[in-house]
PAZAPA-4460 file (N, C-alpha, C; in steps of 0.05 Angstrom, whole numbers, plus 32768, in hexadecimal, padded with zeros to 4 digits):
% residues 283
    n_x    n_y    n_z   ca_x   ca_y   ca_z    c_x    c_y    c_z   seq   type   mol
   89E9   81F6   7F36   8A07   81EC   7F36   8A15   81EF   7F1D     1      X     A
   8A2E   8201   7F1C   8A39   8206   7EFD   8A42   81EB   7EF5     2      X     A
   8A44   81E6   7ED8   8A57   81CA   7ED3   8A70   81D8   7EC0     3      X     A
   8A7A   81EE   7EC7   8A91   81F8   7EBD   8AA9   81F1   7ECE     4      X     A
   8ABE   81F4   7EC9   8AD5   81E6   7ED7   8ADA   81FD   7EEB     5      X     A
   8ADE   81F2   7F04   8AE5   8206   7F1A   8B00   8216   7F18     6      X     A
   8B01   822B   7F25   8B14   8241   7F27   8B21   8247   7F0C     7      X     A
   8B12   8242   7EF6   8B21   8242   7ED8   8B06   8252   7ECB     8      X     A
   8B0B   826A   7EC5   8AF6   8276   7EB6   8AEC   826D   7E98     9      X     A
   8AD6   826A   7E98   8ACE   8262   7E7C   8AD6   8270   7E64    10      X     A
   8AE0   8260   7E53   8AEE   826B   7E3D   8AD6   8270   7E2A    11      X     A
   8AD2   828A   7E1E   8AC0   8290   7E0E   8ABC   828A   7DF0    12      X     A
   8AC7   8271   7DE9   8ACA   8266   7DCC   8AB6   826F   7DC2    13      X     A
   8A9A   8267   7DC4   8A83   8268   7DB6   8A79   8288   7DB3    14      X     A
   8A81   8298   7DC3   8A7B   82B6   7DC3   8A8B   82C1   7DA8    15      X     A
   8AA7   82B8   7DAB   8AC0   82BE   7D99   8AB4   82B5   7D7C    16      X     A
   8AAC   82A3   7D7A   8A9F   8294   7D62   8A8F   82A8   7D5A    17      X     A
   8A7B   82AF   7D6A   8A5F   82C2   7D60   8A6A   82DF   7D5E    18      X     A
   8A7F   82E5   7D66   8A8B   8300   7D5C   8A99   82FD   7D44    19      X     A
   8AA6   82EA   7D3D   8AB1   82E6   7D23   8A9C   82E7   7D0B    20      X     A
   8A84   82D9   7D17   8A75   82D5   7CFC   8A69   82EE   7CF9    21      X     A
   8A5F   82FC   7D14   8A56   8317   7D0B   8A66   8327   7CFF    22      X     A
   8A80   832A   7D05   8A92   833D   7CF9   8A90   8337   7CDB    23      X     A
   8A96   8319   7CD0   8A97   8313   7CB5   8A7B   831D   7CA3    24      X     A
   8A64   8317   7CB1   8A49   831F   7CAC   8A4A   833C   7CA2    25      X     A
   8A55   8348   7CB3   8A4E   836A   7CB5   8A64   8377   7CA1    26      X     A
   8A7D   836F   7C9B   8A91   8375   7C8D   8A97   836A   7C71    27      X     A
   8A91   8354   7C73   8A97   8343   7C56   8A7E   8335   7C4A    28      X     A
   8A68   8346   7C4E   8A4E   833B   7C42   8A54   833A   7C24    29      X     A
   8A61   834C   7C16   8A63   834F   7BFD   8A6D   832F   7BF5    30      X     A
   8A80   8321   7C00   8A84   8309   7BF3   8A71   82F0   7BFA    31      X     A
   8A5F   82F7   7C0C   8A4D   82E1   7C0D   8A32   82EA   7BF8    32      X     A
   8A33   8306   7BF4   8A19   830C   7BDF   8A2A   8302   7BC0    33      X     A
   8A43   8304   7BBE   8A49   82F6   7BA3   8A47   82D7   7BA0    34      X     A
   8A51   82CB   7BB7   8A4A   82AA   7BB7   8A2C   82AD   7BB3    35      X     A
   8A19   82B8   7BBD   89FD   82B8   7BBE   89F4   82B8   7B9F    36      X     A
   89FD   82CC   7B92   89FB   82D4   7B7A   8A02   82B9   7B63    37      X     A
   8A1E   82AF   7B68   8A22   8297   7B56   8A19   8285   7B60    38      X     A
   8A14   8279   7B76   8A04   8262   7B7B   89EB   8261   7B78    39      X     A
   89DB   8275   7B7B   89BE   8278   7B74   89BA   8277   7B56    40      X     A
   89C9   8285   7B49   89C6   828A   7B2C   89CE   826D   7B1E    41      X     A
   89E8   825B   7B22   89EA   8243   7B1E   89D7   8231   7B27    42      X     A
   89CA   8231   7B3F   89B5   8223   7B44   8998   8223   7B35    43      X     A
   8996   823F   7B2D   897B   8244   7B22   897C   8239   7B05    44      X     A
   8992   823A   7AF8   8999   8234   7ADB   8991   8214   7ADD    45      X     A
   89A0   8208   7AEA   89A6   81E7   7AEF   8984   81DF   7AF2    46      X     A
   8979   81E8   7B07   895F   81E2   7B0D   8949   81E4   7AF8    47      X     A
   894F   8202   7AEB   8939   8206   7AD9   893B   81F3   7ABE    48      X     A
   8953   81ED   7AB8   895C   81DD   7A9E   8953   81BF   7AA6    49      X     A
   895F   81B8   7AB9   894F   8197   7ABF   8932   8195   7AC1    50      X     A
   8927   81A9   7ACF   890A   81A6   7AD4   88FC   81AA   7ABB    51      X     A
   8904   81BA   7AAE   88FF   81C0   7A8F   88F4   81AF   7A78    52      X     A
   8907   8196   7A82   8908   817E   7A6F   88F0   816A   7A7C    53      X     A
   88E1   8158   7A6A   88D1   8148   7A74   88E5   8135   7A81    54      X     A
   88D6   8125   7A98   88EB   8113   7AA3   88F0   80FA   7A90    55      X     A
   88E0   80F4   7A81   88EA   80DB   7A70   8902   80E5   7A5D    56      X     A
   88FE   80FE   7A54   8919   8108   7A43   8930   810C   7A5B    57      X     A
   8930   8113   7A70   8945   8117   7A80   8950   80FC   7A80    58      X     A
   893D   80E6   7A88   8945   80CB   7A91   8957   80C4   7A75    59      X     A
   894F   80CB   7A5F   8963   80BE   7A48   8977   80CB   7A45    60      X     A
   897B   80E6   7A49   8990   80F8   7A3E   89A8   80ED   7A5E    61      X     A
   899F   80ED   7A70   89AE   80E8   7A8B   89BA   80CA   7A86    62      X     A
   89A4   80B5   7A7C   89B3   809A   7A7A   89CB   809C   7A64    63      X     A
   89C4   80AF   7A4E   89E1   80AB   7A38   89F8   80BD   7A43    64      X     A
   89F6   80CE   7A59   8A0A   80DA   7A61   8A14   80C4   7A77    65      X     A
   8A05   80BD   7A84   8A15   80A2   7A92   8A22   808A   7A7E    66      X     A
   8A17   8082   7A6D   8A1F   8070   7A61   8A3D   807C   7A51    67      X     A
   8A3C   8095   7A49   8A55   80A0   7A3B   8A6A   809F   7A54    68      X     A
   8A61   80A8   7A6E   8A80   80B1   7A7D   8A80   809A   7A8D    69      X     A
   8A72   8081   7A90   8A7D   8062   7A9C   8A7E   804F   7A8F    70      X     A
   8A71   8056   7A78   8A75   803C   7A5E   8A6B   8022   7A6E    71      X     A
   8A5A   8027   7A7A   8A4D   800F   7A89   8A34   8008   7A89    72      X     A
   8A27   7FF1   7A7D   8A09   7FF2   7A78   89F7   7FF1   7A95    73      X     A
   8A0C   7FDD   7AA4   89F5   7FDC   7AC3   89F7   7FF3   7ACD    74      X     A
   8A08   8009   7ACD   8A03   801E   7AD7   89EB   8032   7ACC    75      X     A
   89EE   802D   7AB2   89D5   8042   7AA1   89BB   8037   7AA7    76      X     A
   89BB   801B   7AA3   899D   8012   7AAC   8998   8016   7AC3    77      X     A
   89A6   8014   7AD7   89A1   8019   7AF1   8998   8036   7AF6    78      X     A
   89A7   8046   7AE8   89A0   8064   7AE7   8981   806A   7ADC    79      X     A
   897D   8059   7AC9   8961   8060   7AB9   8952   8054   7AC9    80      X     A
   8952   803E   7AD6   893E   8031   7AEB   8934   8043   7B02    81      X     A
   894F   8047   7B0C   8951   8059   7B28   8941   8071   7B21    82      X     A
   8948   807E   7B0A   8939   80A1   7B06   891A   8099   7AFE    83      X     A
   8916   8080   7AF5   88F7   807B   7AEE   88EA   8076   7B07    84      X     A
   88F8   8068   7B19   88E8   805F   7B36   88E3   807D   7B44    85      X     A
   88FA   808E   7B3F   88F8   80AA   7B4E   88DD   80BD   7B45    86      X     A
   88DF   80B7   7B2E   88C7   80C4   7B1E   88AB   80BA   7B21    87      X     A
   88AA   809F   7B25   8891   8090   7B2B   8886   8094   7B4A    88      X     A
   889E   809A   7B5E   8895   80A3   7B7A   8891   80C0   7B7C    89      X     A
   8889   80CD   7B64   888B   80F0   7B67   8897   80FD   7B73    90      X     A
   88B2   80F4   7B70   88CA   8104   7B7C   88DC   810E   7B67    91      X     A
   88D6   8115   7B54   88E1   811E   7B40   88EF   813C   7B44    92      X     A
   88DF   814C   7B4B   88E6   816A   7B4E   88F8   816C   7B61    93      X     A
   88F5   815B   7B79   8903   8160   7B93   8926   8151   7B8D    94      X     A
   8923   813F   7B76   893F   8130   7B6D   8945   8140   7B5F    95      X     A
   8943   814F   7B4B   8948   8168   7B3C   8959   8176   7B4E    96      X     A
   8949   8187   7B5C   8953   8199   7B71   8967   818A   7B7C    97      X     A
   8966   8176   7B8A   8982   8169   7B99   899D   8167   7B87    98      X     A
   8993   8160   7B68   89AA   815A   7B5D   89BC   8173   7B52    99      X     A
   89A5   818E   7B4F   89B3   81A9   7B44   89C6   81AF   7B61   100      X     A
   89BB   81AA   7B78   89CA   81B5   7B94   89E7   81A6   7B92   101      X     A
   89DE   818D   7B8E   89F6   8180   7B8F   8A0E   8183   7B79   102      X     A
   8A04   818D   7B62   8A17   8194   7B4A   8A20   81AE   7B55   103      X     A
   8A11   81C2   7B5D   8A18   81E0   7B62   8A31   81D9   7B73   104      X     A
   8A23   81CA   7B8F   8A3F   81C8   7BA6   8A55   81BF   7B9A   105      X     A
   8A55   81AD   7B89   8A6F   819F   7B85   8A7E   81AD   7B77   106      X     A
   8A6F   81BA   7B5E   8A81   81CB   7B50   8A8E   81DF   7B5D   107      X     A
   8A85   81ED   7B6E   8A90   8204   7B81   8AA6   81F8   7B93   108      X     A
   8A9B   81DE   7BA1   8AB3   81D1   7BAE   8AD0   81CC   7BA0   109      X     A
   8ACD   81C4   7B89   8ADE   81BB   7B79   8AF0   81CF   7B6F   110      X     A
   8AE1   81E2   7B64   8AF4   81FC   7B5E   8AFD   8207   7B72   111      X     A
   8AF8   820B   7B8D   8B06   8215   7B9E   8B1C   81FB   7BAD   112      X     A
   8B16   81EB   7BAB   8B28   81CF   7BB5   8B3A   81CA   7BAB   113      X     A
   8B38   81C1   7B8B   8B4C   81BC   7B7E   8B5F   81CC   7B7C   114      X     A
   8B62   81E6   7B7D   8B7E   81F8   7B7C   8B82   81F6   7B96   115      X     A
   8B77   81F7   7BAE   8B81   81F8   7BC8   8B93   81D8   7BCE   116      X     A
   8B8A   81CB   7BC3   8B9C   81AF   7BC5   8BB3   81AD   7BB3   117      X     A
   8BB1   81C0   7B9C   8BCE   81BC   7B8E   8BE4   81D0   7B9B   118      X     A
   8BD6   81DF   7BA7   8BEA   81FB   7BB6   8BF2   81E5   7BCE   119      X     A
   8BDE   81DA   7BDE   8BEB   81C8   7BF5   8C01   81AF   7BEC   120      X     A
   8C00   81A4   7BD3   8C0F   8192   7BC9   8C2B   81A0   7BC0   121      X     A
   8C2C   81BA   7BB9   8C45   81C5   7BA9   8C51   81D3   7BC1   122      X     A
   8C48   81D9   7BDB   8C54   81EC   7BF1   8C4D   81DE   7C0A   123      X     A
   8C64   81DB   7C18   8C62   81C5   7C36   8C57   81DE   7C48   124      X     A
   8C59   81F7   7C42   8C4B   820E   7C58   8C2D   8209   7C56   125      X     A
   8C26   820F   7C37   8C08   820F   7C37   8C02   81EC   7C42   126      X     A
   8C0F   81DB   7C39   8C06   81BE   7C41   8BFF   81BA   7C62   127      X     A
   8C12   81CA   7C73   8C13   81C8   7C8E   8BFE   81D6   7C98   128      X     A
   8BF2   81E9   7C8B   8BE1   8202   7C92   8BC8   81EE   7C8B   129      X     A
   8BC0   81E7   7C75   8BAA   81DD   7C68   8B9C   81C3   7C74   130      X     A
   8BB1   81B0   7C7D   8BAA   8193   7C87   8B9E   8195   7CA4   131      X     A
   8BA6   81A3   7CB8   8B96   81A3   7CD2   8B78   81B1   7CC9   132      X     A
   8B7C   81C1   7CBC   8B59   81D2   7CB5   8B4F   81B7   7CA7   133      X     A
   8B58   81AB   7C98   8B49   8192   7C8B   8B3D   8181   7C9E   134      X     A
   8B50   817E   7CB3   8B4B   8163   7CC3   8B32   816C   7CD4   135      X     A
   8B33   818A   7CDE   8B25   8196   7CE9   8B0A   8197   7CDE   136      X     A
   8B06   81A0   7CC8   8AEE   819C   7CB3   8ADC   8184   7CB9   137      X     A
   8AF1   816C   7CAF   8AE4   814F   7CAB   8ADE   8141   7CC6   138      X     A
   8AEA   814C   7CE0   8ADF   8145   7CF6   8AC5   8152   7CFF   139      X     A
   8ABD   816D   7CF4   8AAC   817C   7D02   8A89   8166   7CF8   140      X     A
   8A7B   816D   7D0A   8A5D   8161   7D00   8A54   8170   7CEE   141      X     A
   8A42   8165   7CDB   8A38   816C   7CC4   8A27   8183   7CCB   142      X     A
   8A18   8180   7CE1   8A05   8195   7CE5   8A0A   81AD   7CEC   143      X     A
   8A29   81AE   7CF8   8A32   81C3   7D02   8A39   81D7   7CED   144      X     A
   8A3A   81CE   7CD0   8A3F   81E5   7CBA   8A2A   81F1   7CB6   145      X     A
   8A12   81EB   7CBF   89F6   81F6   7CB7   89F2   8210   7CC4   146      X     A
   8A06   8214   7CE2   8A04   8229   7CF1   8A0D   8247   7CE0   147      X     A
   8A27   8246   7CD8   8A2E   825E   7CCD   8A26   8261   7CB3   148      X     A
   8A17   8251   7CAA   8A07   825A   7C8B   89F1   826C   7C92   149      X     A
   89E2   8265   7CA4   89CD   8274   7CA7   89CE   8294   7CAD   150      X     A
   89E0   829D   7CC7   89E8   82BB   7CC1   89F3   82C4   7CA7   151      X     A
   89FF   82B5   7C99   8A0C   82C3   7C7E   89F7   82C2   7C66   152      X     A
   89E5   82B2   7C65   89D1   82AE   7C50   89B3   82A7   7C56   153      X     A
   89AC   82A8   7C73   8996   82A0   7C74   898A   8285   7C6D   154      X     A
   8972   8280   7C6F   8966   8263   7C6F   8961   8262   7C51   155      X     A
   896A   824E   7C43   8968   8248   7C27   8978   8239   7C18   156      X     A
   897A   8237   7C02   8989   8221   7BF0   89A5   8230   7BEE   157      X     A
   89AC   8249   7BF0   89C6   8256   7BEE   89D9   824B   7C08   158      X     A
   89C7   824C   7C1C   89D3   8244   7C3A   89DC   822B   7C35   159      X     A
   89C4   8215   7C2A   89CF   81FD   7C29   89E4   81F6   7C16   160      X     A
   89EB   8205   7C03   8A02   8202   7BEC   8A1B   820B   7BFD   161      X     A
   8A18   821F   7C0C   8A31   822A   7C1E   8A3D   8210   7C30   162      X     A
   8A29   8209   7C41   8A34   81FA   7C58   8A3B   81D8   7C42   163      X     A
   8A31   81D0   7C31   8A36   81BD   7C20   8A52   81C2   7C14   164      X     A
   8A58   81D8   7C05   8A72   81D8   7BFD   8A84   81DB   7C16   165      X     A
   8A80   81E5   7C2B   8A98   81E6   7C40   8A97   81C5   7C4D   166      X     A
   8A85   81B8   7C4B   8A7F   819B   7C58   8A90   8189   7C44   167      X     A
   8A8A   818E   7C29   8A91   8179   7C11   8AB0   817E   7C02   168      X     A
   8ABA   8195   7C0F   8AD1   819D   7C02   8AEC   818E   7C0A   169      X     A
   8AEE   8187   7C24   8B0B   817D   7C2E   8B12   8166   7C1B   170      X     A
   8B01   8152   7C14   8B0C   813A   7C01   8B1F   8145   7BE9   171      X     A
   8B0A   8158   7BDE   8B18   8167   7BC3   8B35   8171   7BC8   172      X     A
   8B35   817F   7BDC   8B57   8188   7BE7   8B66   8171   7BED   173      X     A
   8B60   8162   7BFF   8B70   814D   7C0E   8B7E   8139   7BF3   174      X     A
   8B66   812F   7BE2   8B71   811E   7BD1   8B83   812B   7BB6   175      X     A
   8B7E   8140   7BAF   8B8D   814D   7B9D   8BAB   8156   7BA7   176      X     A
   8BA9   815D   7BBE   8BC6   815F   7BCC   8BD3   813D   7BCC   177      X     A
   8BC3   812D   7BD0   8BD0   810E   7BD3   8BD5   8106   7BBA   178      X     A
   8BC3   810C   7BA7   8BCB   80FF   7B8B   8BE4   810A   7B7E   179      X     A
   8BE8   8126   7B85   8BFD   8135   7B7B   8C1D   812C   7B8A   180      X     A
   8C14   812E   7BA8   8C2E   8125   7BB4   8C39   8103   7BAF   181      X     A
   8C26   80F3   7BA2   8C2F   80D9   7B9D   8C35   80D6   7B83   182      X     A
   8C39   80E7   7B74   8C49   80E7   7B58   8C66   80DD   7B62   183      X     A
   8C6E   80C8   7B55   8C8B   80BC   7B58   8CA1   80D5   7B58   184      X     A
   8CB2   80D8   7B6E   8CCA   80EB   7B66   8CD9   80E7   7B52   185      X     A
   8CDF   80C9   7B49   8CEC   80C9   7B34   8CDF   80D9   7B14   186      X     A
   8CC9   80D8   7B17   8CBC   80E8   7AFE   8CBD   8100   7B03   187      X     A
   8CBD   810B   7B17   8CC0   8131   7B18   8CDB   8133   7B15   188      X     A
   8CF1   8120   7B20   8D0A   8127   7B1D   8D11   8127   7AFD   189      X     A
   8D02   8114   7AF1   8D0A   8110   7AD5   8CFA   812B   7AC5   190      X     A
   8CE4   8135   7ACB   8CE1   814B   7AC1   8CED   8162   7AC6   191      X     A
   8CF9   816A   7ADE   8D0D   817C   7AE1   8D29   817A   7AD0   192      X     A
   8D2D   8162   7ACE   8D49   815B   7ABF   8D46   8163   7A9D   193      X     A
   8D28   815F   7A97   8D24   816C   7A7D   8D1B   818D   7A80   194      X     A
   8D1D   8199   7A90   8D19   81B8   7A91   8CFF   81BC   7A97   195      X     A
   8CF0   81AE   7AA2   8CD5   81B6   7AA5   8CCE   81CC   7ABC   196      X     A
   8CBE   81DF   7AB8   8CBA   81F1   7AD2   8CA5   81E4   7AE2   197      X     A
   8C9D   81F3   7AF6   8C89   81EB   7B0D   8C73   81E5   7AFF   198      X     A
   8C69   81F7   7AF1   8C47   81F1   7AE4   8C48   81E2   7ACF   199      X     A
   8C5D   81DD   7AC1   8C5D   81C6   7AA9   8C63   81AB   7AB6   200      X     A
   8C6D   81A8   7ACF   8C70   818C   7ADE   8C53   818B   7AE8   201      X     A
   8C46   81A1   7AF3   8C2C   819C   7AFF   8C17   8190   7AE7   202      X     A
   8C18   81A1   7AD3   8C00   819C   7AC3   8C05   8187   7AAD   203      X     A
   8C21   8180   7AA3   8C24   8168   7A95   8C2C   8151   7AA3   204      X     A
   8C2E   8152   7ABC   8C40   8138   7ACB   8C29   8133   7AE3   205      X     A
   8C28   8141   7AF3   8C1D   813D   7B11   8C00   8138   7B0E   206      X     A
   8BF7   814F   7B01   8BD6   814C   7AFE   8BCB   8133   7AF5   207      X     A
   8BD8   812E   7ADA   8BCB   811C   7ACC   8BCF   8104   7ADB   208      X     A
   8BE7   80FD   7AE7   8BEA   80E1   7AF8   8BDE   80E6   7B13   209      X     A
   8BD5   80F9   7B1C   8BC0   80FF   7B30   8BA9   80F8   7B2F   210      X     A
   8B9D   80F6   7B15   8B81   80F9   7B0C   8B70   80E4   7B1B   211      X     A
   8B79   80D0   7B20   8B66   80B8   7B28   8B63   80C1   7B46   212      X     A
   8B79   80C7   7B59   8B75   80D1   7B71   8B5E   80EB   7B71   213      X     A
   8B63   80FB   7B63   8B55   8115   7B62   8B36   810D   7B5A   214      X     A
   8B35   80F8   7B49   8B19   80F3   7B46   8B10   80E2   7B5D   215      X     A
   8B1B   80D5   7B6E   8B15   80CB   7B84   8B0A   80DF   7B99   216      X     A
   8B1A   80F4   7B9D   8B11   810B   7BAD   8AF5   811A   7BA1   217      X     A
   8AF5   811B   7B88   8ADF   8128   7B80   8AC1   8112   7B81   218      X     A
   8AC9   80F9   7B7D   8AB3   80EA   7B8B   8AAA   80EC   7BA7   219      X     A
   8ABD   80ED   7BB7   8AB5   80F5   7BD2   8AA8   810D   7BD7   220      X     A
   8AB2   8120   7BC7   8AA3   8139   7BCE   8A89   813C   7BC5   221      X     A
   8A82   812B   7BAF   8A67   8126   7BA6   8A57   8114   7BBA   222      X     A
   8A5F   8103   7BC4   8A53   80F4   7BD6   8A4C   8109   7BEF   223      X     A
   8A60   8112   7BF6   8A5E   8126   7C11   8A47   813D   7C0A   224      X     A
   8A4F   8143   7BF7   8A35   8158   7BEB   8A1C   8153   7BEC   225      X     A
   8A14   813F   7BE2   89F9   812D   7BE0   89ED   812B   7BFD   226      X     A
   8A00   811A   7C10   89FD   811C   7C2C   89F4   8135   7C36   227      X     A
   8A04   8148   7C32   89F9   8163   7C3E   89E4   816E   7C3C   228      X     A
   89E1   816D   7C1B   89C8   817A   7C15   89AE   8171   7C1D   229      X     A
   89AF   8154   7C27   899D   814C   7C37   899A   8157   7C51   230      X     A
   89AD   815B   7C5F   89B1   8162   7C7D   89A7   8184   7C7B   231      X     A
   89AF   818D   7C63   89A6   81AB   7C63   898E   81BB   7C5D   232      X     A
   897D   819D   7C5A   8960   81A2   7C54   894F   81AD   7C6F   233      X     A
   895E   81B2   7C86   895B   81BC   7C9E   895D   81D8   7C9B   234      X     A
   896B   81E4   7C86   896A   8201   7C85   895F   820A   7C67   235      X     A
   894F   81F5   7C5F   893F   8202   7C47   894F   81F8   7C30   236      X     A
   8959   81DB   7C2F   8964   81D2   7C16   8953   81CD   7C01   237      X     A
   893E   81BC   7C0C   8925   81B0   7C01   8931   8199   7BF4   238      X     A
   8922   8195   7BDE   8932   8179   7BCF   8927   8162   7BDB   239      X     A
   8939   814B   7BD5   8930   8132   7BE4   8936   8131   7BFD   240      X     A
   8949   8142   7C0B   894D   8141   7C25   893B   8158   7C34   241      X     A
   892C   8166   7C25   890F   8176   7C2E   88FF   8161   7C31   242      X     A
   88FD   814F   7C1C   88E4   813B   7C20   88EA   8126   7C39   243      X     A
   88FF   8122   7C42   8907   8113   7C58   88FF   8121   7C71   244      X     A
   890E   8137   7C71   8904   814D   7C88   88E8   814F   7C8B   245      X     A
   88D7   8156   7C7A   88B8   8158   7C75   88AE   813E   7C84   246      X     A
   88B7   8126   7C77   88AD   810B   7C7C   88B0   8107   7CA2   247      X     A
   88C7   8113   7CAD   88D1   810D   7CC2   88C0   811D   7CD8   248      X     A
   88B7   8135   7CCD   88A6   814B   7CDC   8889   813F   7CD8   249      X     A
   887D   8134   7CC9   8860   812A   7CC2   885E   8111   7CCB   250      X     A
   8872   8105   7CDA   8872   80E5   7CD8   886A   80D6   7CC9   251      X     A
   8875   80DA   7CB2   886D   80CB   7C95   8887   80B6   7C8C   252      X     A
   888A   80A1   7C9D   889E   808F   7C96   88A6   8086   7C78   253      X     A
   8886   807C   7C6D   8888   8079   7C52   8892   8091   7C3E   254      X     A
   888B   80A5   7C3D   8893   80B7   7C2F   88B7   80BF   7C31   255      X     A
   88BF   80BC   7C4F   88DB   80BF   7C53   88E9   80A7   7C47   256      X     A
   88E4   8095   7C49   88EF   807C   7C3C   88EE   807D   7C20   257      X     A
   88DB   8088   7C12   88DD   808D   7BF5   88F1   80A4   7BEE   258      X     A
   88F3   80B7   7BF9   8905   80CB   7BF2   8921   80C8   7BF9   259      X     A
   8924   80B6   7C0C   8941   80AC   7C17   8947   8099   7BFE   260      X     A
   8935   8086   7BF1   893C   8072   7BD9   8946   8082   7BC4   261      X     A
   8939   809A   7BC0   8942   80AB   7BAD   895C   80B7   7BB1   262      X     A
   8966   80BE   7BC8   897E   80CA   7BCF   8997   80B2   7BC8   263      X     A
   8990   8099   7BD2   899F   807E   7BCF   899F   807E   7BB2   264      X     A
   898F   807D   7B9F   8991   807A   7B7E   89A3   8093   7B75   265      X     A
   89A0   80A7   7B7C   89B4   80BD   7B74   89CC   80BA   7B79   266      X     A
   89D4   80B2   7B92   89EB   80AD   7B9E   89FC   8099   7B90   267      X     A
   89ED   807F   7B8C   89F6   8065   7B7C   8A02   806C   7B66   268      X     A
   89EC   807F   7B55   89F2   8086   7B33   8A08   8096   7B37   269      X     A
   8A0C   80AC   7B41   8A26   80BE   7B41   8A40   80B1   7B50   270      X     A
   8A3D   80A3   7B61   8A56   8095   7B6A   8A5E   807F   7B57   271      X     A
   8A4E   806D   7B4A   8A59   805F   7B34   8A66   806C   7B1C   272      X     A
   8A55   807F   7B19   8A5D   808E   7AFA   8A78   809A   7B04   273      X     A
   8A7C   80A5   7B19   8A96   80B4   7B1F   8AAA   809E   7B21   274      X     A
   8AA3   808A   7B31   8ABA   8071   7B30   8AC1   8066   7B14   275      X     A
   8AAD   8062   7B02   8ABA   805F   7AEB   8ACB   806F   7ADB   276      X     A
   8AC1   808E   7AE1   8AD1   809F   7ACF   8AEF   809D   7ADB   277      X     A
   8AF1   809B   7AF9   8B0A   8098   7B09   8B1E   8082   7AFC   278      X     A
   8B0F   806A   7AFC   8B1F   804C   7AF1   8B28   8053   7AD3   279      X     A
   8B16   8061   7AC4   8B1B   806A   7AA7   8B35   807E   7AA4   280      X     A
   8B3C   808D   7AB8   8B4D   809E   7AB9   8B6B   8091   7ABB   281      X     A
   8B66   8079   7ACA   8B84   8070   7AD5   8B91   8066   7AB7   282      X     A
   8B7C   8060   7A9F   8B8B   8057   7A82   8B92   8069   7A72   283      X     A
***
C-alpha cells in the first residue's frame, strides 16, 4: 500500500535536486576543478610542512604561537600537554591531517563568508535573500552536506573540504552582518557628518567596532569545521575522524576513544586561543 498522500500526485523534489546536481556537474565542472586545485594544493602544502617537522619541534612552535596569540600560560601549557599526549597515543599524523583540513576549510569559508556578510549588512535586499538561506543551511543535518560533495568531487579530502566549507560558513556570514549592524547609529551619523563615504565608514569605523563579533563568528566556523571534518571521514577525509570511523567499523572502542580525545584536545586549544584573540580585540 502506497504511503503517499491520496489524490495528490507525488512532488518530485528529489528528482529535481538530482537534475540540478547533474546539470551543475555537466556544465560547471570548471568551477569544481578550480576549487579542487586550490583546496588540494593548499592542503598538500600545509600537511607536508607540518609533517616535515619533528613532533617535538612542532609542539614547541605551536606553543609559542599559542602564547603569542592568547597571552595565557594556562592555554599554552594545556596545548603542550595535549599535543604530547596525542603524540604518545600514536595519532600524530592523523592529527596533523585534521588540523590541515580544518585550516584550509576555515580559510575558504572565511574568504567567502566575510564579503557576503559585509554585503548583507550594507544592503537590505541582499540581507533578505541571504538570511533565509542561512536558516536553511543551519537546520540541514550535517550528513546531508556529504551528498552533493560526492558527485562534484568524488571520494577524498577535496570532497570533505567542500562539505566542510558549506557547513561551517553560515556563522561567519551571520555574525559579520550582525557585528556591522550593531555599530551605534550615532557613530555612523557622525562619520557621515564628517564626509566619510561608504567604504571609509566600513573599513575605519564599522569593521573595527565589529571585530569582536566577527571573531566570534570565526570561532564558531572553526568549531563547525572541526566537527564536519570528523563526519566527512565517511567520504575519505581520513585524519582523526578517519580513526574514529575505522574504530567503529572494526569494533575497537579503545582506539575510537583515543581518537576522540585527540579531537577534543584540538577543539579546546583552537577554541580557547580564538576566544582570547576575540577578548583582546575589544581593547
